N, C-alpha and C positions, 0 to 999 in steps of 0.2 A: 121662740118666745125667748126673752130674757127675764132673768131670775136674780132681782136684787136678795141677800141675806148680809145679814153682818152677823160673823161668826164673832164670839168673847166665846172664849172654857169657861163652860162653870154657870154659861146663858141656858134658859129655859127656852122650850120649842114644840109651836105646836104644830101638829100634825096629822093627814089623817090618811089612811091605808085603804086601800076599796083592792080585794077580788078581782081576778080575771073576770071579766066576764061577767062581774058585778055578782056570780054564785054565792047560792050564802052559806059559803062553810065553813064561816067562824064561834059559828055556835053550837051549828051541830060537832065541831072538832074541838072544841075548847079546851084541851087536854095537850092537843094539839101545839097552839096560840104558847099556852102556858109554858110547855117544855123551851119550846123558841126562847120566850122572853125570857127565862133563866139562864141560858146557853150564852146571849149575847149580852144580856149583862154581865153573868160570870166574866165576858172575854172584853166587855167594855162596857167599864159600872159608868152609871148612870139610876135617875133616881124618877119612878112613876111619882109623878105628882096627878094626875087625874088619868082615866082612859073610860073612856063608853066604848064597848065591843057591841055591833048589833052584831044582824047576819050575813051583811055582805061587803061591810066595810069599817073600819074603828076607826072613833077621834081619840090625841090624848098628848098629853105634856107630858113634856121628861127635859128636867133637868142636869145636863151634862157635868160630867168630874173634870173638874180643874185641870186634867192630864193627854186627854183625849182630844181629837177634834172634834170635826161638823158631825151635825149630827146623820150624817150618809153613811156615816163607820158603820152607823149601827139599824139603820133600814134595813142594806143590801143583806143584812145577815139576817134579818129576820125571816126576810120574805124566804131568804134561801132555806134557810131551817125550820120554817114552815111549811112550803112545797115539800122537802127532803121529808118531815114528823108526818105528813096528809097522801103520802106517793108510800111508806113503810105500811101502813094503816089499811092504806086501799088491796097490800098482796096479801093479810095478815087473813084468814079469817075468822070468823067472832064467835 
């Protein structure tokens, strides 16, 4: 698949993130998602212009800061932080 993207610093991007096998994790573990967003946002500044969170996916519009590159720099760490937080949570008794 050949994706074409406009790479403009400070631009706004719409994208969708889907959980693996569309597992309904996001709403049940919203605190993990919030923590992941905060950590990624602290390291790679961006503004969340809009976000819709559903059990198995989310839609969002982010405006990137002027000094940091493309959106993938933020999306990959978001996945990683979310997975890490979720795994830690599974290991802890309620």
